[in-house]
C-alpha positions in Angstrom: 14.0 -2.2 -25.9 11.6 -1.2 -28.7 11.1 2.5 -28.9 11.0 5.2 -31.6 11.4 9.0 -31.3 8.3 9.6 -33.4 6.2 8.2 -30.5 7.6 10.9 -28.1 4.6 13.2 -27.8 2.3 10.3 -26.9 4.7 8.7 -24.5 5.5 12.0 -22.8 1.9 12.8 -22.2 1.0 9.3 -21.1 3.9 9.1 -18.7 3.0 12.3 -17.0 -0.7 11.6 -17.0 -0.1 8.2 -15.2 2.4 9.6 -12.7 1.0 13.0 -11.8 -2.8 12.4 -12.0 -2.9 10.5 -8.8 -2.9 7.1 -10.3 -0.1 4.9 -9.0 1.5 2.2 -11.1 0.9 -1.3 -9.8 3.0 -2.2 -7.0 3.1 -3.3 -7.9 4.6 1.5 19.2 3.8 2.5 24.2 0.1 2.6 24.5 -1.6 6.0 24.0 -3.8 6.8 26.9 -5.3 10.2 26.5 -8.9 9.9 25.3 -9.2 13.6 25.1 -6.3 13.7 22.7 -8.0 10.9 20.7 -10.9 13.3 20.2 -8.9 16.3 19.2 -5.8 14.8 17.7 -7.1 14.0 14.3 -6.2 17.4 12.9 -6.2 17.7 9.1 -2.4 17.5 8.6 -2.6 17.6 4.8 -1.4 19.7 1.9 -4.8 21.5 2.0 -6.4 19.4 -0.8 -8.5 17.1 1.4 -9.0 16.7 5.1 -8.1 13.4 6.7 -11.2 12.1 5.2 -10.7 8.4 6.0 -11.5 9.3 9.6 -14.7 11.2 8.9 -18.4 10.5 8.8 -20.4 10.6 5.6 -23.5 11.9 7.4 -21.9 14.7 9.3 -18.8 15.5 7.3 -19.8 14.6 3.8 -16.9 12.1 3.2 -17.2 8.4 2.9 -14.8 7.7 5.8 -14.7 5.0 8.5 -16.3 7.2 11.2 -13.2 7.0 13.4 -13.6 10.5 14.9 -17.2 9.8 15.6 -16.3 6.5 17.3 -13.8 8.1 19.7 -16.4 10.8 20.6 -19.0 8.1 21.1 -16.7 6.3 23.5 -16.5 9.4 25.6 -20.3 9.6 26.0 -20.5 6.2 27.6 -21.2 6.0 31.4 -18.5 3.4 31.7 -15.6 3.8 29.3 -14.3 0.3 28.5 -10.8 -0.6 29.3 -8.4 -1.0 26.4 -6.0 -3.9 26.2 -2.7 -3.9 24.4 -2.9 -5.0 20.8 0.1 -5.8 18.5 -0.1 -5.4 14.8 2.5 -7.0 12.6 3.3 -4.9 9.5 4.9 -6.7 6.6 6.2 -4.0 4.3 9.3 -2.2 2.9 10.9 -0.7 6.0 9.9 2.1 8.3 11.0 5.5 9.6 11.4 4.4 13.2 12.2 8.0 14.3 9.0 9.5 13.0 7.6 11.6 15.9 4.1 10.3 15.4 5.2 6.6 15.2 8.2 6.1 17.4 6.3 5.7 20.7 4.0 3.2 19.2 6.6 0.8 17.9 6.6 -2.6 19.5 9.5 -3.4 21.8 10.7 -7.0 22.3 11.6 -6.5 26.0 13.9 -9.6 26.3 16.0 -8.4 23.4 15.9 -4.7 24.4 17.1 -5.6 27.9 19.4 -8.4 26.9 22.9 -8.7 25.6 23.8 -7.5 22.1 24.6 -10.4 19.7 22.7 -12.9 21.8 19.3 -14.4 21.0 18.0 -13.6 24.4 14.4 -14.8 23.8 15.6 -17.8 21.8 13.2 -17.2 19.0 15.8 -17.7 16.3 16.4 -14.0 15.7 19.3 -12.0 17.3 18.6 -8.5 18.7 15.1 -8.3 17.1 14.1 -5.4 19.3 11.3 -3.9 17.0 10.8 -6.8 14.5 13.0 -8.2 11.7 14.4 -7.4 8.3 14.2 -10.5 6.1 15.9 -8.8 3.2 19.2 -8.1 4.9 21.1 -5.3 3.1 19.2 -5.7 -0.1 17.1 -2.7 -1.0 16.1 -3.6 -4.5 15.4 -7.0 -6.1 13.8 -8.0 -9.4 10.2 -8.6 -10.3 9.1 -12.1 -9.6 8.3 -12.6 -13.3 11.9 -11.9 -14.1 13.1 -14.4 -11.5 10.6 -17.0 -12.9 11.8 -16.4 -16.4 15.4 -17.0 -15.3 14.4 -20.2 -13.5 12.6 -21.6 -16.6 15.6 -20.8 -18.8 18.0 -22.4 -16.3 15.8 -25.5 -16.6 16.0 -25.3 -20.4 12.2 -25.0 -20.7 11.3 -25.0 -24.3 10.0 -21.7 -25.6 6.9 -23.3 -27.0 5.9 -24.5 -23.5 2.6 -22.7 -22.6 3.7 -21.6 -19.2 7.0 -20.3 -20.6 5.1 -18.3 -23.1 2.9 -16.8 -20.4 5.9 -15.8 -18.3 7.8 -14.4 -21.3 4.8 -12.3 -22.4 4.4 -10.9 -18.9 8.1 -10.1 -18.7 8.1 -8.4 -22.1 5.0 -6.3 -21.1 6.7 -5.2 -17.8 10.0 -4.5 -19.5 8.4 -2.4 -22.2 6.3 -0.5 -19.7 9.2 0.4 -17.4 11.7 1.2 -20.2 9.3 3.2 -22.4 8.2 5.2 -19.3 11.9 5.8 -18.4 12.6 7.0 -22.0 9.5 9.2 -22.0 10.6 10.9 -18.7 14.0 11.5 -20.2 12.5 13.0 -23.3 10.3 15.3 -21.2 13.4 16.5 -19.2 15.2 17.2 -22.5 12.2 19.3 -23.7 12.1 21.2 -20.4 15.8 21.9 -20.5 15.7 23.1 -24.1 12.8 25.4 -23.2 14.7 26.7 -20.2 17.8 27.5 -22.4 15.6 29.6 -24.8 14.0 31.5 -22.0 17.3 32.3 -20.3 18.5 33.9 -23.5 16.3 36.9 -22.5 16.6 36.4 -18.7 13.0 35.2 -18.7 12.0 33.2 -15.6 11.7 29.4 -15.9 9.6 29.0 -12.8 6.2 27.9 -14.0 4.4 29.7 -11.2 6.0 33.1 -12.2 5.8 32.2 -15.9 2.0 32.0 -15.8 1.8 35.8 -15.3 3.9 36.8 -18.2 3.5 34.0 -20.8 0.7 35.9 -22.7 3.2 38.7 -23.5 5.8 36.4 -25.0 6.2 35.7 -28.7 7.8 33.3 -31.1 10.2 30.8 -29.7 9.9 32.3 -26.3 6.2 31.7 -26.3 6.7 28.1 -27.5 9.3 27.5 -24.7 7.0 28.9 -22.1 4.2 26.6 -23.4 6.4 23.5 -22.9 7.1 24.4 -19.2 3.5 25.5 -18.5 2.1 22.5 -20.3 3.8 20.1 -17.9 3.0 22.2 -14.9 -0.7 23.1 -15.6 -1.7 19.7 -17.0 0.1 17.5 -14.4 1.1 19.8 -11.5 4.7 18.9 -12.1 7.8 21.1 -12.0 11.1 20.1 -13.5 12.4 19.0 -10.1 9.4 16.6 -9.8 10.2 15.1 -13.2 13.9 14.8 -12.2 12.9 12.8 -9.1 10.7 10.6 -11.2 13.7 10.0 -13.6 15.8 8.9 -10.7 13.1 6.4 -9.6 12.8 4.9 -13.0 16.6 4.7 -13.4 16.5 2.5 -10.3 13.6 0.5 -11.7 15.4 0.0 -15.0 18.5 -1.2 -13.3 17.1 -3.6 -10.8 13.6 -4.9 -11.8 14.9 -7.1 -14.5 18.3 -8.0 -12.9 19.1 -11.7 -13.2 21.3 -11.9 -10.1 20.0 -14.6 -7.9 18.2 -13.0 -5.0 19.8 -15.2 -2.3 23.1 -13.6 -3.3 21.6 -10.2 -2.5 19.8 -11.3 0.7 22.3 -13.8 2.0 20.0 -16.8 2.7 20.3 -20.4 1.8 18.3 -21.0 -1.4 18.0 -24.7 -0.7 16.4 -24.3 2.7 12.7 -23.3 2.4 12.2 -23.2 6.2 15.4 -21.4 7.1 15.0 -18.5 9.5 17.4 -16.1 11.2 18.9 -14.7 8.0 18.7 -11.0 7.4 19.2 -8.5 10.3 17.3 -6.6 12.9 17.5 -3.2 11.1 14.0 -2.4 10.0 14.7 1.3 9.5 14.1 2.8 6.0 14.0 6.5 5.2 14.6 6.5 1.5 11.3 4.7 0.6 8.0 5.8 2.3 5.5 3.0 1.7 6.0 1.1 4.9 6.0 4.3 7.0 2.8 5.4 5.3 1.1 2.0 5.9 2.2 2.0 9.6 0.8 5.4 10.1 -2.6 4.6 8.8 -2.8 1.9 11.4 -1.3 3.6 14.5 0.0 7.2 13.9 -0.9 9.4 16.8 -2.4 12.0 14.5 -4.2 10.1 11.7 -4.1 6.4 12.7 -7.2 4.3 13.1 -5.8 2.9 16.3 -3.3 5.5 17.7 -2.5 3.3 20.7 -1.6 0.0 18.9 1.9 -1.4 19.0 3.5 -1.9 15.6 5.7 -4.9 15.0 7.9 -4.0 12.1 8.7 -6.7 9.5 10.7 -5.8 6.4 10.0 -8.3 3.7 9.0 -6.1 0.7 11.9 -4.5 -1.3 11.9 -0.8 -2.1 11.7 -1.9 -5.8 10.7 -5.4 -7.0 8.5 -8.2 -5.7 8.6 -9.8 -2.3 9.9 -13.4 -2.0 7.7 -16.2 -0.8 10.2 -17.4 1.7 10.5 -13.9 3.3 6.7 -13.4 3.5 6.2 -16.9 5.1 8.9 -16.2 7.6 7.4 -12.7 8.4 4.0 -14.2 9.0 5.3 -16.9 11.3 7.5 -14.3 13.2 4.4 -12.1 13.8 2.4 -15.0 15.1 5.1 -16.4 17.3 5.9 -13.1 18.9 2.5 -11.9 19.9 0.8 -10.1 17.0 -3.0 -10.4 16.9 -3.3 -8.8 13.5 -0.9 -8.9 10.5 -1.1 -6.3 7.7 0.5 -7.0 4.3 0.1 -4.2 1.7 1.8 -6.1 -1.2 1.0 -8.7 -3.8 2.2 -10.2 -7.1 0.9 -12.4 -10.0 3.7 -15.0 -10.0 4.7 -17.2 -7.1 7.3 -20.0 -7.4 6.5 -21.4 -3.9 2.9 -20.3 -3.1 2.3 -23.3 -0.8 5.0 -22.0 1.6 3.0 -18.8 2.1 -0.3 -20.8 2.3 1.3 -22.9 5.1 2.2 -19.8 7.0 -1.3 -18.3 6.6 -2.8 -21.6 7.9 -0.3 -21.4 10.8 -1.7 -17.9 11.6 -5.3 -19.2 11.2 -4.7 -22.0 13.6 -3.4 -19.6 16.2 -6.1 -17.0 15.9 -4.2 -14.3 14.1 -6.1 -12.1 11.6 -4.3 -11.5 8.2 -5.3 -8.4 6.3 -4.0 -8.1 2.7 -4.5 -5.5 -0.1 -6.5 -6.6 -3.2 -4.1 -5.1 -5.7 -4.0 -2.0 -8.0 -4.6 -3.3 -11.5 -8.3 -2.5 -11.7 -9.2 -6.1 -12.5 -11.5 -8.9 -11.3 -9.1 -11.0 -9.2 -11.4 -14.0 -9.4 -10.1 -14.3 -13.0 -6.4 -14.1 -12.2 -4.8 -15.2 -8.9 -3.1 -12.5 -7.0 -0.5 -13.8 -4.5 -0.4 -14.4 -1.6 -3.1 -16.9 -2.5 -6.4 -16.3 -0.7 -7.6 -19.9 -0.6 -6.7 -23.6 -0.1 -7.6 -25.8 -3.1 -8.0 -29.5 -3.3 -8.3 -29.3 -7.1 -12.0 -29.1 -7.3 -13.0 -26.7 -4.6 -11.6 -23.5 -3.0 -11.7 -22.9 0.7 -11.0 -19.3 1.6 -9.1 -18.6 4.8 -11.3 -17.8 7.8 -8.7 -15.4 9.2 -8.0 -13.4 6.0 -9.5 -10.1 4.9 -8.8 -9.0 1.3 -9.3 -5.2 1.0 -10.1 -3.1 -2.0 -9.9 0.7 -2.2 -12.8 3.2 -2.0 -12.9 7.0 -2.4 -14.6 9.7 -0.5 -17.6 10.1 -2.9 -20.6 7.9 -3.6 -20.8 9.5 -7.1 -18.1 11.6 -8.7 -18.8 15.3 -9.0 -16.5 18.3 -9.6 -17.5 20.0 -6.4 -16.3 17.0 -4.4 -13.2 16.5 -6.5 -12.2 19.8 -8.1 -8.7 18.6 -9.0 -10.0 15.2 -10.3 -7.9 13.2 -8.0 -10.1 10.2 -8.5 -10.1 10.5 -12.3 -13.9 10.8 -12.4 -14.5 7.5 -10.7 -17.1 7.1 -8.0 -17.0 5.2 -4.7 -14.7 2.6 -6.3 -11.1 3.8 -6.6 -10.2 3.7 -10.3 -7.1 1.5 -9.7 -8.7 -1.0 -7.2 -9.0 -4.7 -7.9 -12.4 -6.2 -7.1 -14.3 -9.5 -7.0 -17.5 -10.8 -5.5 -15.6 -14.1 -4.9 -12.2 -12.9 -3.6 -12.4 -9.3 -2.2 -14.0 -9.1 1.2 -14.5 -5.4 1.8 -13.6 -1.9 0.7 -11.8 0.8 2.7 -10.6 4.3 2.0 -7.6 4.2 -0.3 -7.5 7.4 -2.4 -5.5 10.4 -1.2 -4.9 8.9 2.2 -2.9 11.2 4.5 -0.3 9.4 6.6 3.2 9.4 8.0 6.2 9.7 5.6 9.9 9.6 6.3 11.7 12.5 7.9 8.7 13.4 10.1 6.5 14.3 7.2 2.9 13.5 6.2 1.8 12.9 2.6 -1.3 11.6 0.8 -0.9 8.4 -1.2 -3.2 6.2 -3.3 -3.5 2.4 -3.4 -5.1 -0.7 -1.9 -1.9 -0.6 0.1 -3.6 2.3 1.9 -7.0 0.6 2.2 -5.7 -2.6 3.9 -4.1 -0.8 6.9 -7.4 1.1 7.4 -9.0 -2.3 8.1 -6.1 -3.5 10.2 -6.4 -0.4 12.3 -10.2 -1.0 12.7 -9.5 -4.6 13.7 -6.9 -3.4 16.2 -9.5 -1.1 17.8 -12.0 -3.9 18.1 -9.4 -6.3 19.5 -8.2 -3.8 22.1 -11.7 -3.3 23.5 -12.9 -6.9 23.0 -9.7 -9.0 23.4 -11.6 -12.3 23.4 -12.7 -11.9 19.8 -11.1 -14.6 17.6 -9.7 -13.9 14.2 -12.7 -15.4 12.6 -15.0 -13.3 14.7 -13.1 -10.1 13.8 -13.5 -11.0 10.2 -17.2 -11.7 10.6 -17.7 -8.5 12.6 -16.0 -6.2 10.1 -17.7 -7.8 7.1 -21.2 -8.0 8.5 -21.1 -4.4 9.7 -19.8 -2.9 6.4 -21.7 0.2 5.4 -24.0 -0.7 2.5 -24.9 1.3 -0.6 -28.0 -0.3 -1.9 -28.5 0.1 -5.6 -25.5 2.4 -6.0 -24.0 2.0 -9.5 -20.4 3.0 -9.9 -17.8 3.3 -12.7 -15.5 0.3 -12.9 -12.3 0.2 -14.9 -12.3 -2.2 -17.8 -15.9 -3.1 -17.1 -19.4 -1.8 -17.5 -20.8 0.4 -14.7 -21.7 -2.0 -11.9 -23.5 -2.1 -8.6 -21.0 -1.4 -5.9 -22.5 -4.2 -3.8 -21.4 -6.7 -6.5 -17.7 -5.9 -6.2 -16.9 -7.6 -2.9 -18.3 -10.3 -0.6 -19.6 -7.8 2.0 -20.8 -5.4 -0.6 -19.7 -2.4 1.5 -17.1 -0.2 3.1 -15.6 -0.8 6.5 -17.3 1.3 9.3 -15.7 1.5 12.8 -18.9 2.6 14.6 -20.9 -0.2 13.1 -18.2 -2.8 13.7 -17.8 -1.8 17.4 -21.5 -2.2 18.0 -21.6 -5.5 16.2 -18.6 -6.7 18.2 -20.5 -5.9 21.4 -23.4 -7.9 20.3 -21.2 -11.0 19.6 -19.4 -10.7 22.9 -22.7 -10.4 24.9 -24.3 -13.3 23.0 
């Protein structure tokens, strides 16, 4: 690792700015029947910073949400309330809190396995005791970045260092390594500074709690004033107490240990590396309470309190590690599992920029396409134009000269609650002075289909909690939830029709120019194929037109 103590102030400030300003580093269910509850159940279960804005209406509520609450109120005004059919959404993610009170009744149950014999493949689908879905990672919680695995593969093949692809992989590996390790060092330096400051303050029995320290800091002098400034600087600039920084250190300790590990992943997972089409490895345990990503994504789709479709059944598929990149084999198997076991929609809030076997996943997406299953995937969080760099899973089939994009795939970028940033709408600068486009979201007129709320999205978190998170990981399940609503009321809609309905009904922002990361300010309509943000009310009406015609 290349680091130098003299860079400490810059690194410390950068680390905390990235982590605590709301910007997330790249990543990297029984039917609910009470319509009255659907109207009243979207209570603002947040930390008080923002309401559950993704459910709101820009015209009546002032937030650029999906108009979910308005939709359920509208349904109640109809002379004939349409019947809802059961809809299953497969969620490919990192594991789930299956005991969360607002999710547990909406988790899909494989009845043949639930009522069958333990240790027997009662439904003969190749998976034993898969009651709620399947865990394709077995007991592995952490695996490496794909770029680390790819570099190891190239070295094992004795690929010369002057090979162009080798140089590309090596450069990406070095960048990732330096990013993680320097951040880890910066966090440790920050903790040392905080601990040194605490020692000084304790010499005079002065409080080290930043909230209490604010009231007395002006009366301190000399080294005591300096010590207070260190603690308050971290707290006031980044909203972080020492315990927050300690948690972050623990996270980066795990990253530093596992993301660049050269242990072959099949050893960790327990599958056969020579069998691309192997299935049945792993285990049926999809529960995960240490990492909240999958639980959060599932809740955006079908939580009783903040879900877009709080009646949908969630088929839980663990194929994304708590740290590291998902494997192509696991993703392909998860897609096929969802298709074969009744899912109408699949959500995958994950992606990567290296893929050793992309065609295996492409085959699985084609399999879903042929069987009428909609596949919704996040666009990625690097703030780049993804037409210039392929983000996997690949979004198209190529014959070498032309690209054919999947007719059943929706690629989703992240939007915020404001058309144009202003301090009144964002007093704590949670969107970093960006406008409708989330500052981290990838974009592309060629690749990204639509935008959806993805900043400070409130949803389920392990241990019965709710927390706001940022990411295109949050935007994709908003669209999956909308698709589930449409499919439940109009079950005859095909995957292709669902995609057309959602895109053609997107809420437009004619002429709106927004701030774009690493790019000149651009018209929002030029950042995706549809040019807009998903809108449940518009989509429902459009679906009705298609069905009638």
